[in-house]
Structure formats: C-alpha cells, structure tokens
C-alpha angles and dihedrals in degrees: 000000000000102000102033097138091047091056094044094049093045088050089051091052091047091050090050091053093045090050090055096040095052091053098245086123100046096167093049088237097143094041092052092045100048107026113093093193090056089052091054094044091051091047095053103026146342124306091217090066094061126074113250092226089059090051090052093049092047092048093052092044092049094051091046088051091052090051092047090052089051091049092048094055093042092054092042091054091046093053092049094053 
C-alpha cells in the first residue's frame, strides 16, 4: 500500500474528531491536546470565534498531511536504497 501512513493518520484525526463530536470528551481535553489547528487558533485568537466543523476539517487534514509527509520520506528513502 503506497499511502499507508496517510490513511492511518487521517483515521486518527477522524477518530479524534468523532470522539469529541459524540460527547465522549465533554471537556474537549483530547481535542485540545492532540489537534494542531486548535493549538494555532488558541495561540493567535479564541477558539470560540471559529466554527467547530472547520476545526474538525482542519484537524483531519492536518493529520492526513503529516501522514503524507511520512509516506513521502519513506518512499523517497526506499527508492534511494
């Protein structure tokens, strides 16, 4: 599978958002700990000014991007060897 890390990381981001959306994480503890977009939003503004659906989309996209970067370097290293 060519993009295994991308799928795994995107699934992690989706699980994080679903955990928050379903109310299992009522204090938003996991979302605030593991979501990079939330860190940036809180650093430069207030999380209450941003729609939650946008935060979910950005979180999933960020984790998919991290996975894609991992896949890119893994495939690049494999082709060099």
